[in-house]
All heavy atoms as TSV, in Angstrom:
chain	resi	resn	atom	element	x	y	z
A	1	MET	N	N	-13.145	-60.147	-5.220
A	1	MET	CA	C	-11.861	-60.520	-4.665
A	1	MET	C	C	-10.867	-59.380	-4.930
A	1	MET	O	O	-10.631	-58.979	-6.053
A	1	MET	CB	C	-11.375	-61.798	-5.339
A	1	MET	CG	C	-9.903	-62.082	-5.078
A	1	MET	SD	S	-9.265	-63.460	-6.058
A	1	MET	CE	C	-9.532	-64.743	-4.901
A	2	PRO	N	N	-10.273	-58.823	-3.865
A	2	PRO	CA	C	-9.288	-57.737	-4.021
A	2	PRO	C	C	-8.003	-58.268	-4.674
A	2	PRO	O	O	-7.620	-59.408	-4.484
A	2	PRO	CB	C	-9.048	-57.237	-2.608
A	2	PRO	CG	C	-9.560	-58.285	-1.705
A	2	PRO	CD	C	-10.512	-59.136	-2.459
A	3	LEU	N	N	-7.347	-57.418	-5.401
A	3	LEU	CA	C	-6.105	-57.745	-6.071
A	3	LEU	C	C	-4.964	-57.016	-5.423
A	3	LEU	O	O	-5.075	-55.807	-5.134
A	3	LEU	CB	C	-6.225	-57.363	-7.557
A	3	LEU	CG	C	-5.030	-57.707	-8.429
A	3	LEU	CD1	C	-4.874	-59.225	-8.558
A	3	LEU	CD2	C	-5.188	-57.113	-9.798
A	4	ASP	N	N	-3.884	-57.702	-5.203
A	4	ASP	CA	C	-2.677	-57.104	-4.634
A	4	ASP	C	C	-2.088	-56.106	-5.635
A	4	ASP	O	O	-1.811	-56.466	-6.779
A	4	ASP	CB	C	-1.681	-58.200	-4.295
A	4	ASP	CG	C	-0.371	-57.677	-3.746
A	4	ASP	OD1	O	-0.307	-56.505	-3.332
A	4	ASP	OD2	O	0.607	-58.464	-3.719
A	5	ASP	N	N	-1.907	-54.866	-5.226
A	5	ASP	CA	C	-1.365	-53.824	-6.108
A	5	ASP	C	C	0.011	-54.233	-6.624
A	5	ASP	O	O	0.394	-53.877	-7.735
A	5	ASP	CB	C	-1.247	-52.486	-5.385
A	5	ASP	CG	C	-2.602	-51.911	-5.017
A	5	ASP	OD1	O	-3.657	-52.463	-5.448
A	5	ASP	OD2	O	-2.641	-50.917	-4.284
A	6	GLY	N	N	0.764	-54.973	-5.841
A	6	GLY	CA	C	2.097	-55.400	-6.229
A	6	GLY	C	C	2.081	-56.285	-7.466
A	6	GLY	O	O	3.010	-56.271	-8.279
A	7	LEU	N	N	1.014	-57.021	-7.664
A	7	LEU	CA	C	0.876	-57.868	-8.835
A	7	LEU	C	C	0.791	-57.011	-10.105
A	7	LEU	O	O	1.417	-57.309	-11.127
A	7	LEU	CB	C	-0.358	-58.759	-8.721
A	7	LEU	CG	C	-0.570	-59.850	-9.757
A	7	LEU	CD1	C	0.638	-60.796	-9.788
A	7	LEU	CD2	C	-1.823	-60.641	-9.448
A	8	LEU	N	N	0.040	-55.916	-10.006
A	8	LEU	CA	C	-0.043	-54.997	-11.144
A	8	LEU	C	C	1.265	-54.244	-11.344
A	8	LEU	O	O	1.722	-54.091	-12.475
A	8	LEU	CB	C	-1.190	-53.992	-10.931
A	8	LEU	CG	C	-2.604	-54.578	-10.893
A	8	LEU	CD1	C	-3.609	-53.504	-10.525
A	8	LEU	CD2	C	-2.966	-55.231	-12.197
A	9	ALA	N	N	1.858	-53.802	-10.251
A	9	ALA	CA	C	3.093	-53.019	-10.325
A	9	ALA	C	C	4.243	-53.837	-10.901
A	9	ALA	O	O	5.177	-53.284	-11.499
A	9	ALA	CB	C	3.468	-52.473	-8.951
A	10	SER	N	N	4.194	-55.156	-10.742
A	10	SER	CA	C	5.281	-56.001	-11.224
A	10	SER	C	C	5.210	-56.255	-12.741
A	10	SER	O	O	6.154	-56.803	-13.312
A	10	SER	CB	C	5.279	-57.337	-10.485
A	10	SER	OG	O	4.142	-58.100	-10.860
A	11	LEU	N	N	4.138	-55.850	-13.389
A	11	LEU	CA	C	4.015	-56.039	-14.822
A	11	LEU	C	C	5.000	-55.137	-15.563
A	11	LEU	O	O	5.107	-53.950	-15.235
A	11	LEU	CB	C	2.592	-55.747	-15.300
A	11	LEU	CG	C	1.503	-56.671	-14.767
A	11	LEU	CD1	C	0.133	-56.107	-15.135
A	11	LEU	CD2	C	1.693	-58.074	-15.345
A	12	PRO	N	N	5.741	-55.681	-16.537
A	12	PRO	CA	C	6.758	-54.875	-17.225
A	12	PRO	C	C	6.202	-53.648	-17.943
A	12	PRO	O	O	6.903	-52.659	-18.118
A	12	PRO	CB	C	7.364	-55.841	-18.242
A	12	PRO	CG	C	6.766	-57.154	-18.028
A	12	PRO	CD	C	5.672	-57.046	-17.015
A	13	ASP	N	N	4.941	-53.711	-18.363
A	13	ASP	CA	C	4.343	-52.579	-19.092
A	13	ASP	C	C	3.742	-51.516	-18.187
A	13	ASP	O	O	3.334	-50.459	-18.648
A	13	ASP	CB	C	3.261	-53.113	-20.051
A	13	ASP	CG	C	3.832	-54.080	-21.073
A	13	ASP	OD1	O	4.852	-53.712	-21.694
A	13	ASP	OD2	O	3.270	-55.176	-21.239
A	14	VAL	N	N	3.710	-51.775	-16.894
A	14	VAL	CA	C	3.120	-50.840	-15.922
A	14	VAL	C	C	4.225	-50.010	-15.290
A	14	VAL	O	O	5.220	-50.549	-14.826
A	14	VAL	CB	C	2.332	-51.619	-14.863
A	14	VAL	CG1	C	1.899	-50.698	-13.719
A	14	VAL	CG2	C	1.100	-52.280	-15.492
A	15	THR	N	N	4.017	-48.697	-15.249
A	15	THR	CA	C	5.011	-47.798	-14.666
A	15	THR	C	C	4.582	-47.275	-13.282
A	15	THR	O	O	5.386	-46.720	-12.558
A	15	THR	CB	C	5.302	-46.600	-15.575
A	15	THR	OG1	O	4.092	-45.900	-15.855
A	15	THR	CG2	C	5.950	-47.064	-16.886
A	16	GLY	N	N	3.302	-47.435	-12.947
A	16	GLY	CA	C	2.861	-46.974	-11.635
A	16	GLY	C	C	1.489	-47.501	-11.270
A	16	GLY	O	O	0.654	-47.737	-12.141
A	17	VAL	N	N	1.297	-47.713	-9.971
A	17	VAL	CA	C	-0.008	-48.141	-9.431
A	17	VAL	C	C	-0.288	-47.299	-8.189
A	17	VAL	O	O	0.531	-47.276	-7.252
A	17	VAL	CB	C	0.000	-49.634	-9.065
A	17	VAL	CG1	C	-1.327	-50.044	-8.438
A	17	VAL	CG2	C	0.317	-50.506	-10.263
A	18	VAL	N	N	-1.412	-46.604	-8.195
A	18	VAL	CA	C	-1.816	-45.780	-7.060
A	18	VAL	C	C	-3.221	-46.148	-6.679
A	18	VAL	O	O	-4.127	-46.169	-7.532
A	18	VAL	CB	C	-1.750	-44.259	-7.412
A	18	VAL	CG1	C	-2.234	-43.411	-6.252
A	18	VAL	CG2	C	-0.343	-43.868	-7.811
A	19	ARG	N	N	-3.441	-46.452	-5.416
A	19	ARG	CA	C	-4.778	-46.772	-4.925
A	19	ARG	C	C	-5.352	-45.570	-4.199
A	19	ARG	O	O	-4.711	-44.960	-3.329
A	19	ARG	CB	C	-4.722	-47.977	-3.971
A	19	ARG	CG	C	-6.105	-48.413	-3.529
A	19	ARG	CD	C	-6.057	-49.679	-2.665
A	19	ARG	NE	N	-5.671	-50.834	-3.467
A	19	ARG	CZ	C	-6.537	-51.622	-4.087
A	19	ARG	NH1	N	-7.817	-51.347	-4.051
A	19	ARG	NH2	N	-6.118	-52.695	-4.759
A	20	ARG	N	N	-6.572	-45.202	-4.589
A	20	ARG	CA	C	-7.316	-44.104	-3.949
A	20	ARG	C	C	-8.656	-44.684	-3.510
A	20	ARG	O	O	-9.587	-44.690	-4.312
A	20	ARG	CB	C	-7.483	-42.941	-4.907
A	20	ARG	CG	C	-6.193	-42.300	-5.314
A	20	ARG	CD	C	-6.417	-41.129	-6.213
A	20	ARG	NE	N	-5.146	-40.578	-6.667
A	20	ARG	CZ	C	-4.910	-40.106	-7.851
A	20	ARG	NH1	N	-5.865	-40.064	-8.748
A	20	ARG	NH2	N	-3.727	-39.631	-8.160
A	21	GLY	N	N	-8.715	-45.173	-2.309
A	21	GLY	CA	C	-9.915	-45.843	-1.839
A	21	GLY	C	C	-10.112	-47.136	-2.634
A	21	GLY	O	O	-9.225	-47.964	-2.657
A	22	GLU	N	N	-11.233	-47.264	-3.292
A	22	GLU	CA	C	-11.493	-48.445	-4.081
A	22	GLU	C	C	-11.068	-48.275	-5.550
A	22	GLU	O	O	-11.197	-49.191	-6.330
A	22	GLU	CB	C	-12.984	-48.798	-4.003
A	22	GLU	CG	C	-13.398	-49.272	-2.641
A	22	GLU	CD	C	-14.796	-49.825	-2.601
A	22	GLU	OE1	O	-15.340	-50.160	-3.681
A	22	GLU	OE2	O	-15.348	-49.946	-1.520
A	23	THR	N	N	-10.537	-47.112	-5.879
A	23	THR	CA	C	-10.076	-46.835	-7.234
A	23	THR	C	C	-8.589	-47.132	-7.328
A	23	THR	O	O	-7.813	-46.744	-6.460
A	23	THR	CB	C	-10.335	-45.351	-7.609
A	23	THR	OG1	O	-11.724	-45.101	-7.516
A	23	THR	CG2	C	-9.834	-45.060	-8.997
A	24	VAL	N	N	-8.221	-47.810	-8.406
A	24	VAL	CA	C	-6.805	-48.105	-8.644
A	24	VAL	C	C	-6.424	-47.451	-9.967
A	24	VAL	O	O	-7.031	-47.736	-11.012
A	24	VAL	CB	C	-6.550	-49.617	-8.712
A	24	VAL	CG1	C	-5.069	-49.905	-8.974
A	24	VAL	CG2	C	-6.988	-50.307	-7.431
A	25	LEU	N	N	-5.442	-46.555	-9.903
A	25	LEU	CA	C	-4.945	-45.856	-11.090
A	25	LEU	C	C	-3.671	-46.536	-11.541
A	25	LEU	O	O	-2.704	-46.596	-10.785
A	25	LEU	CB	C	-4.698	-44.381	-10.786
A	25	LEU	CG	C	-4.045	-43.547	-11.872
A	25	LEU	CD1	C	-4.944	-43.471	-13.095
A	25	LEU	CD2	C	-3.716	-42.164	-11.343
A	26	VAL	N	N	-3.685	-47.068	-12.733
A	26	VAL	CA	C	-2.539	-47.767	-13.280
A	26	VAL	C	C	-1.999	-46.978	-14.470
A	26	VAL	O	O	-2.774	-46.628	-15.369
A	26	VAL	CB	C	-2.914	-49.206	-13.743
A	26	VAL	CG1	C	-1.714	-49.930	-14.316
A	26	VAL	CG2	C	-3.497	-49.986	-12.580
A	27	THR	N	N	-0.709	-46.693	-14.483
A	27	THR	CA	C	-0.110	-46.004	-15.610
A	27	THR	C	C	0.917	-46.939	-16.241
A	27	THR	O	O	1.475	-47.804	-15.606
A	27	THR	CB	C	0.597	-44.712	-15.195
A	27	THR	OG1	O	1.533	-44.993	-14.144
A	27	THR	CG2	C	-0.401	-43.689	-14.679
A	28	GLY	N	N	1.121	-46.725	-17.540
A	28	GLY	CA	C	2.096	-47.561	-18.226
A	28	GLY	C	C	2.155	-47.246	-19.709
A	28	GLY	O	O	1.567	-46.253	-20.148
A	29	ASN	N	N	2.826	-48.126	-20.434
A	29	ASN	CA	C	2.965	-47.913	-21.863
A	29	ASN	C	C	1.736	-48.424	-22.616
A	29	ASN	O	O	0.734	-48.767	-22.010
A	29	ASN	CB	C	4.265	-48.561	-22.374
A	29	ASN	CG	C	4.264	-50.071	-22.249
A	29	ASN	OD1	O	3.241	-50.719	-22.239
A	29	ASN	ND2	N	5.446	-50.638	-22.157
A	30	THR	N	N	1.837	-48.468	-23.927
A	30	THR	CA	C	0.661	-48.823	-24.743
A	30	THR	C	C	0.221	-50.268	-24.537
A	30	THR	O	O	-0.916	-50.608	-24.868
A	30	THR	CB	C	0.950	-48.612	-26.247
A	30	THR	OG1	O	2.118	-49.328	-26.606
A	30	THR	CG2	C	1.170	-47.127	-26.539
A	31	ASN	N	N	1.056	-51.113	-23.986
A	31	ASN	CA	C	0.678	-52.511	-23.742
A	31	ASN	C	C	0.094	-52.744	-22.340
A	31	ASN	O	O	-0.311	-53.854	-22.017
A	31	ASN	CB	C	1.885	-53.439	-23.940
A	31	ASN	CG	C	2.380	-53.413	-25.353
A	31	ASN	OD1	O	1.596	-53.413	-26.292
A	31	ASN	ND2	N	3.693	-53.369	-25.518
A	32	ALA	N	N	0.098	-51.684	-21.522
A	32	ALA	CA	C	-0.354	-51.841	-20.132
A	32	ALA	C	C	-1.804	-52.292	-20.024
A	32	ALA	O	O	-2.125	-53.136	-19.173
A	32	ALA	CB	C	-0.149	-50.535	-19.369
A	33	LEU	N	N	-2.682	-51.786	-20.867
A	33	LEU	CA	C	-4.095	-52.169	-20.804
A	33	LEU	C	C	-4.266	-53.667	-20.971
A	33	LEU	O	O	-4.956	-54.329	-20.205
A	33	LEU	CB	C	-4.920	-51.412	-21.839
A	33	LEU	CG	C	-6.404	-51.777	-21.921
A	33	LEU	CD1	C	-7.092	-51.516	-20.590
A	33	LEU	CD2	C	-7.073	-51.056	-23.048
A	34	ASN	N	N	-3.603	-54.246	-21.994
A	34	ASN	CA	C	-3.717	-55.687	-22.217
A	34	ASN	C	C	-3.121	-56.462	-21.051
A	34	ASN	O	O	-3.671	-57.469	-20.624
A	34	ASN	CB	C	-3.014	-56.078	-23.522
A	34	ASN	CG	C	-3.768	-55.614	-24.736
A	34	ASN	OD1	O	-4.981	-55.425	-24.703
A	34	ASN	ND2	N	-3.052	-55.384	-25.800
A	35	ALA	N	N	-2.006	-56.005	-20.533
A	35	ALA	CA	C	-1.348	-56.703	-19.419
A	35	ALA	C	C	-2.234	-56.691	-18.181
A	35	ALA	O	O	-2.416	-57.705	-17.511
A	35	ALA	CB	C	-0.003	-56.057	-19.127
A	36	VAL	N	N	-2.803	-55.532	-17.866
A	36	VAL	CA	C	-3.650	-55.386	-16.669
A	36	VAL	C	C	-4.924	-56.225	-16.811
A	36	VAL	O	O	-5.304	-56.945	-15.881
A	36	VAL	CB	C	-3.983	-53.905	-16.394
A	36	VAL	CG1	C	-5.070	-53.767	-15.345
A	36	VAL	CG2	C	-2.725	-53.164	-15.962
A	37	THR	N	N	-5.597	-56.150	-17.946
A	37	THR	CA	C	-6.834	-56.912	-18.104
A	37	THR	C	C	-6.575	-58.399	-18.075
A	37	THR	O	O	-7.381	-59.164	-17.562
A	37	THR	CB	C	-7.612	-56.508	-19.375
A	37	THR	OG1	O	-6.747	-56.608	-20.509
A	37	THR	CG2	C	-8.132	-55.079	-19.273
A	38	SER	N	N	-5.419	-58.830	-18.572
A	38	SER	CA	C	-5.060	-60.248	-18.511
A	38	SER	C	C	-4.863	-60.707	-17.067
A	38	SER	O	O	-5.326	-61.786	-16.678
A	38	SER	CB	C	-3.794	-60.523	-19.323
A	38	SER	OG	O	-4.022	-60.332	-20.697
A	39	VAL	N	N	-4.166	-59.898	-16.273
A	39	VAL	CA	C	-3.955	-60.241	-14.875
A	39	VAL	C	C	-5.282	-60.270	-14.115
A	39	VAL	O	O	-5.522	-61.157	-13.295
A	39	VAL	CB	C	-2.960	-59.259	-14.194
A	39	VAL	CG1	C	-2.992	-59.370	-12.689
A	39	VAL	CG2	C	-1.560	-59.528	-14.716
A	40	LEU	N	N	-6.159	-59.300	-14.416
A	40	LEU	CA	C	-7.443	-59.293	-13.743
A	40	LEU	C	C	-8.225	-60.563	-14.072
A	40	LEU	O	O	-8.804	-61.198	-13.198
A	40	LEU	CB	C	-8.250	-58.055	-14.167
A	40	LEU	CG	C	-7.716	-56.702	-13.722
A	40	LEU	CD1	C	-8.588	-55.568	-14.273
A	40	LEU	CD2	C	-7.608	-56.588	-12.210
A	41	ALA	N	N	-8.222	-60.936	-15.333
A	41	ALA	CA	C	-8.971	-62.153	-15.778
A	41	ALA	C	C	-8.392	-63.405	-15.128
A	41	ALA	O	O	-9.137	-64.253	-14.627
A	41	ALA	CB	C	-8.947	-62.262	-17.285
A	42	ARG	N	N	-7.055	-63.514	-15.113
A	42	ARG	CA	C	-6.419	-64.704	-14.511
A	42	ARG	C	C	-6.732	-64.832	-13.029
A	42	ARG	O	O	-6.753	-65.922	-12.473
A	42	ARG	CB	C	-4.899	-64.677	-14.717
A	42	ARG	CG	C	-4.480	-65.122	-16.081
A	42	ARG	CD	C	-2.986	-65.407	-16.124
A	42	ARG	NE	N	-2.154	-64.344	-15.645
A	42	ARG	CZ	C	-1.653	-63.355	-16.410
A	42	ARG	NH1	N	-1.935	-63.283	-17.667
A	42	ARG	NH2	N	-0.861	-62.448	-15.863
A	43	ASN	N	N	-6.943	-63.681	-12.372
A	43	ASN	CA	C	-7.220	-63.685	-10.932
A	43	ASN	C	C	-8.712	-63.557	-10.627
A	43	ASN	O	O	-9.075	-63.304	-9.495
A	43	ASN	CB	C	-6.426	-62.570	-10.252
A	43	ASN	CG	C	-4.963	-62.904	-10.185
A	43	ASN	OD1	O	-4.525	-63.588	-9.273
A	43	ASN	ND2	N	-4.184	-62.429	-11.173
A	44	GLN	N	N	-9.540	-63.683	-11.656
A	44	GLN	CA	C	-10.985	-63.632	-11.533
A	44	GLN	C	C	-11.475	-62.345	-10.853
A	44	GLN	O	O	-12.379	-62.377	-10.008
A	44	GLN	CB	C	-11.499	-64.860	-10.814
A	44	GLN	CG	C	-11.158	-66.140	-11.560
A	44	GLN	CD	C	-11.589	-67.414	-10.834
A	44	GLN	OE1	O	-11.912	-67.375	-9.661
A	44	GLN	NE2	N	-11.590	-68.495	-11.548
A	45	VAL	N	N	-10.836	-61.227	-11.215
A	45	VAL	CA	C	-11.219	-59.919	-10.713
A	45	VAL	C	C	-11.957	-59.192	-11.828
A	45	VAL	O	O	-11.465	-59.111	-12.943
A	45	VAL	CB	C	-9.991	-59.111	-10.264
A	45	VAL	CG1	C	-10.387	-57.707	-9.861
A	45	VAL	CG2	C	-9.274	-59.827	-9.123
A	46	VAL	N	N	-13.157	-58.722	-11.517
A	46	VAL	CA	C	-13.934	-57.984	-12.506
A	46	VAL	C	C	-13.898	-56.495	-12.160
A	46	VAL	O	O	-14.286	-56.105	-11.052
A	46	VAL	CB	C	-15.406	-58.493	-12.517
A	46	VAL	CG1	C	-16.249	-57.682	-13.479
A	46	VAL	CG2	C	-15.455	-59.975	-12.828
A	47	ALA	N	N	-13.429	-55.685	-13.100
A	47	ALA	CA	C	-13.404	-54.230	-12.880
A	47	ALA	C	C	-14.815	-53.703	-12.994
A	47	ALA	O	O	-15.529	-53.990	-13.966
A	47	ALA	CB	C	-12.513	-53.566	-13.928
A	48	GLN	N	N	-15.231	-52.924	-11.994
A	48	GLN	CA	C	-16.595	-52.375	-12.028
A	48	GLN	C	C	-16.670	-51.203	-12.997
A	48	GLN	O	O	-17.651	-51.037	-13.688
A	48	GLN	CB	C	-16.978	-51.909	-10.600
A	48	GLN	CG	C	-17.179	-53.068	-9.671
A	48	GLN	CD	C	-17.558	-52.604	-8.286
A	48	GLN	OE1	O	-17.612	-51.411	-7.980
A	48	GLN	NE2	N	-17.877	-53.555	-7.415
A	49	HIS	N	N	-15.628	-50.420	-13.061
A	49	HIS	CA	C	-15.566	-49.282	-14.011
A	49	HIS	C	C	-14.125	-49.273	-14.542
A	49	HIS	O	O	-13.187	-49.274	-13.763
A	49	HIS	CB	C	-15.856	-47.955	-13.323
A	49	HIS	CG	C	-17.198	-47.922	-12.665
A	49	HIS	ND1	N	-18.351	-47.718	-13.372
A	49	HIS	CD2	C	-17.571	-48.058	-11.380
A	49	HIS	CE1	C	-19.386	-47.736	-12.532
A	49	HIS	NE2	N	-18.910	-47.941	-11.307
A	50	LEU	N	N	-13.999	-49.211	-15.832
A	50	LEU	CA	C	-12.669	-49.179	-16.455
A	50	LEU	C	C	-12.647	-47.989	-17.383
A	50	LEU	O	O	-13.481	-47.843	-18.254
A	50	LEU	CB	C	-12.436	-50.483	-17.215
A	50	LEU	CG	C	-11.085	-50.668	-17.884
A	50	LEU	CD1	C	-9.983	-50.662	-16.833
A	50	LEU	CD2	C	-11.081	-51.947	-18.676
A	51	ARG	N	N	-11.672	-47.123	-17.160
A	51	ARG	CA	C	-11.517	-45.947	-18.022
A	51	ARG	C	C	-10.099	-45.889	-18.518
A	51	ARG	O	O	-9.146	-46.046	-17.755
A	51	ARG	CB	C	-11.836	-44.694	-17.215
A	51	ARG	CG	C	-11.821	-43.441	-18.085
A	51	ARG	CD	C	-12.338	-42.249	-17.339
A	51	ARG	NE	N	-11.274	-41.735	-16.490
A	51	ARG	CZ	C	-11.453	-40.910	-15.485
A	51	ARG	NH1	N	-12.669	-40.539	-15.159
A	51	ARG	NH2	N	-10.460	-40.483	-14.772
A	52	VAL	N	N	-9.930	-45.680	-19.797
A	52	VAL	CA	C	-8.608	-45.581	-20.403
A	52	VAL	C	C	-8.421	-44.163	-20.883
A	52	VAL	O	O	-9.254	-43.603	-21.589
A	52	VAL	CB	C	-8.504	-46.567	-21.617
A	52	VAL	CG1	C	-7.127	-46.413	-22.259
A	52	VAL	CG2	C	-8.754	-47.979	-21.158
A	53	GLU	N	N	-7.293	-43.595	-20.459
A	53	GLU	CA	C	-6.967	-42.224	-20.901
A	53	GLU	C	C	-5.590	-42.253	-21.527
A	53	GLU	O	O	-4.703	-42.944	-21.023
A	53	GLU	CB	C	-6.966	-41.263	-19.721
A	53	GLU	CG	C	-8.326	-41.042	-19.117
A	53	GLU	CD	C	-8.291	-40.021	-17.977
A	53	GLU	OE1	O	-7.250	-39.370	-17.777
A	53	GLU	OE2	O	-9.323	-39.901	-17.299
A	54	GLN	N	N	-5.430	-41.520	-22.592
A	54	GLN	CA	C	-4.152	-41.423	-23.246
A	54	GLN	C	C	-3.688	-39.980	-23.128
A	54	GLN	O	O	-4.471	-39.078	-23.401
A	54	GLN	CB	C	-4.254	-41.842	-24.711
A	54	GLN	CG	C	-2.923	-41.920	-25.371
A	54	GLN	CD	C	-3.040	-42.561	-26.748
A	54	GLN	OE1	O	-4.115	-42.833	-27.228
A	54	GLN	NE2	N	-1.914	-42.762	-27.383
A	55	ALA	N	N	-2.448	-39.797	-22.718
A	55	ALA	CA	C	-1.919	-38.451	-22.560
A	55	ALA	C	C	-1.838	-37.769	-23.925
A	55	ALA	O	O	-1.471	-38.398	-24.918
A	55	ALA	CB	C	-0.547	-38.500	-21.924
A	56	SER	N	N	-2.174	-36.517	-23.927
A	56	SER	CA	C	-2.055	-35.739	-25.165
A	56	SER	C	C	-0.626	-35.257	-25.311
A	56	SER	O	O	0.184	-35.343	-24.390
A	56	SER	CB	C	-3.003	-34.520	-25.118
A	56	SER	OG	O	-2.545	-33.594	-24.130
A	57	LEU	N	N	-0.307	-34.741	-26.470
A	57	LEU	CA	C	1.020	-34.175	-26.692
A	57	LEU	C	C	1.287	-33.053	-25.716
A	57	LEU	O	O	2.397	-32.895	-25.196
A	57	LEU	CB	C	1.152	-33.690	-28.146
A	57	LEU	CG	C	2.498	-33.195	-28.592
A	57	LEU	CD1	C	3.572	-34.251	-28.348
A	57	LEU	CD2	C	2.472	-32.800	-30.040
A	58	GLU	N	N	0.253	-32.262	-25.415
A	58	GLU	CA	C	0.389	-31.155	-24.462
A	58	GLU	C	C	0.713	-31.696	-23.061
A	58	GLU	O	O	1.566	-31.159	-22.371
A	58	GLU	CB	C	-0.873	-30.308	-24.418
A	58	GLU	CG	C	-0.768	-29.144	-23.453
A	58	GLU	CD	C	-2.035	-28.279	-23.402
A	58	GLU	OE1	O	-3.001	-28.607	-24.108
A	58	GLU	OE2	O	-2.039	-27.337	-22.619
A	59	ASP	N	N	0.016	-32.786	-22.642
A	59	ASP	CA	C	0.297	-33.392	-21.343
A	59	ASP	C	C	1.738	-33.849	-21.253
A	59	ASP	O	O	2.415	-33.635	-20.260
A	59	ASP	CB	C	-0.608	-34.603	-21.093
A	59	ASP	CG	C	-2.079	-34.209	-20.961
A	59	ASP	OD1	O	-2.370	-33.067	-20.556
A	59	ASP	OD2	O	-2.935	-35.078	-21.250
A	60	ALA	N	N	2.212	-34.500	-22.322
A	60	ALA	CA	C	3.599	-34.982	-22.340
A	60	ALA	C	C	4.584	-33.828	-22.274
A	60	ALA	O	O	5.571	-33.872	-21.547
A	60	ALA	CB	C	3.827	-35.805	-23.602
A	61	CYS	N	N	4.299	-32.759	-23.015
A	61	CYS	CA	C	5.192	-31.597	-22.989
A	61	CYS	C	C	5.233	-30.958	-21.614
A	61	CYS	O	O	6.308	-30.624	-21.112
A	61	CYS	CB	C	4.726	-30.602	-24.044
A	61	CYS	SG	S	5.805	-29.141	-24.188
A	62	LEU	N	N	4.084	-30.810	-20.992
A	62	LEU	CA	C	4.039	-30.228	-19.669
A	62	LEU	C	C	4.759	-31.105	-18.659
A	62	LEU	O	O	5.467	-30.614	-17.789
A	62	LEU	CB	C	2.583	-30.008	-19.205
A	62	LEU	CG	C	1.825	-28.894	-19.934
A	62	LEU	CD1	C	0.349	-28.912	-19.531
A	62	LEU	CD2	C	2.455	-27.555	-19.632
A	63	ALA	N	N	4.593	-32.432	-18.774
A	63	ALA	CA	C	5.277	-33.337	-17.859
A	63	ALA	C	C	6.789	-33.236	-18.025
A	63	ALA	O	O	7.526	-33.195	-17.040
A	63	ALA	CB	C	4.811	-34.773	-18.092
A	64	LEU	N	N	7.245	-33.184	-19.261
A	64	LEU	CA	C	8.687	-33.062	-19.519
A	64	LEU	C	C	9.212	-31.712	-19.052
A	64	LEU	O	O	10.284	-31.625	-18.443
A	64	LEU	CB	C	8.971	-33.234	-21.015
A	64	LEU	CG	C	8.826	-34.646	-21.543
A	64	LEU	CD1	C	8.946	-34.657	-23.066
A	64	LEU	CD2	C	9.845	-35.570	-20.941
A	65	THR	N	N	8.471	-30.651	-19.322
A	65	THR	CA	C	8.861	-29.325	-18.915
A	65	THR	C	C	8.926	-29.217	-17.394
A	65	THR	O	O	9.869	-28.698	-16.826
A	65	THR	CB	C	7.915	-28.240	-19.479
A	65	THR	OG1	O	7.867	-28.399	-20.882
A	65	THR	CG2	C	8.363	-26.852	-19.130
A	66	ASP	N	N	7.913	-29.736	-16.724
A	66	ASP	CA	C	7.873	-29.724	-15.267
A	66	ASP	C	C	9.011	-30.550	-14.696
A	66	ASP	O	O	9.693	-30.146	-13.742
A	66	ASP	CB	C	6.546	-30.260	-14.755
A	66	ASP	CG	C	6.431	-30.179	-13.252
A	66	ASP	OD1	O	6.749	-29.117	-12.681
A	66	ASP	OD2	O	6.028	-31.180	-12.612
A	67	HIS	N	N	9.274	-31.715	-15.277
A	67	HIS	CA	C	10.366	-32.570	-14.813
A	67	HIS	C	C	11.710	-31.848	-15.002
A	67	HIS	O	O	12.547	-31.841	-14.143
A	67	HIS	CB	C	10.389	-33.906	-15.550
A	67	HIS	CG	C	11.531	-34.767	-15.183
A	67	HIS	ND1	N	11.607	-35.397	-13.965
A	67	HIS	CD2	C	12.637	-35.109	-15.867
A	67	HIS	CE1	C	12.741	-36.081	-13.918
A	67	HIS	NE2	N	13.388	-35.914	-15.048
A	68	HIS	N	N	11.872	-31.205	-16.146
A	68	HIS	CA	C	13.124	-30.487	-16.438
A	68	HIS	C	C	13.282	-29.313	-15.461
A	68	HIS	O	O	14.346	-29.087	-14.920
A	68	HIS	CB	C	13.117	-29.979	-17.883
A	68	HIS	CG	C	14.352	-29.186	-18.226
A	68	HIS	ND1	N	15.577	-29.771	-18.333
A	68	HIS	CD2	C	14.512	-27.886	-18.475
A	68	HIS	CE1	C	16.471	-28.846	-18.612
A	68	HIS	NE2	N	15.841	-27.677	-18.717
A	69	ALA	N	N	12.192	-28.559	-15.215
A	69	ALA	CA	C	12.265	-27.424	-14.291
A	69	ALA	C	C	12.574	-27.890	-12.890
A	69	ALA	O	O	13.355	-27.255	-12.166
A	69	ALA	CB	C	10.948	-26.659	-14.331
A	70	THR	N	N	12.001	-28.996	-12.448
A	70	THR	CA	C	12.251	-29.542	-11.123
A	70	THR	C	C	13.705	-29.982	-11.018
A	70	THR	O	O	14.382	-29.705	-10.013
A	70	THR	CB	C	11.314	-30.706	-10.814
A	70	THR	OG1	O	9.956	-30.259	-10.942
A	70	THR	CG2	C	11.525	-31.266	-9.442
A	71	SER	N	N	14.210	-30.656	-12.023
A	71	SER	CA	C	15.583	-31.145	-12.023
A	71	SER	C	C	16.558	-29.984	-11.999
A	71	SER	O	O	17.594	-30.022	-11.329
A	71	SER	CB	C	15.840	-32.025	-13.238
A	71	SER	OG	O	15.051	-33.170	-13.202
A	72	ALA	N	N	16.252	-28.927	-12.745
A	72	ALA	CA	C	17.158	-27.786	-12.837
A	72	ALA	C	C	17.204	-26.998	-11.526
A	72	ALA	O	O	18.231	-26.411	-11.174
A	72	ALA	CB	C	16.705	-26.853	-13.976
A	73	SER	N	N	16.136	-27.013	-10.750
A	73	SER	CA	C	16.088	-26.238	-9.511
A	73	SER	C	C	16.710	-26.981	-8.337
A	73	SER	O	O	16.886	-26.435	-7.277
A	73	SER	CB	C	14.647	-25.837	-9.187
A	73	SER	OG	O	13.883	-26.986	-8.887
A	74	GLU	N	N	17.038	-28.268	-8.521
A	74	GLU	CA	C	17.588	-29.055	-7.410
A	74	GLU	C	C	19.069	-28.870	-7.308
A	74	GLU	O	O	19.818	-28.573	-8.081
A	74	GLU	CB	C	17.262	-30.549	-7.611
A	74	GLU	CG	C	15.790	-30.792	-7.441
A	74	GLU	CD	C	15.435	-32.252	-7.716
A	74	GLU	OE1	O	16.282	-33.068	-8.133
A	74	GLU	OE2	O	14.282	-32.596	-7.493
């Protein structure tokens, strides 16, 4: 059963939902995993593959630096 992306996006712990074909990339805070898996279970949706990635300090620094550089150039 497909799940409406809006249901995931409406979760307070989720900051983004991007669908790429049959893959759904969900980003959020540290509680997002629990929130997403709870919604999937309540809607009887079984994830075929579930991968959790945590940004490294370097990823966060690059994201902040890139955001700052983009903001400064506008």
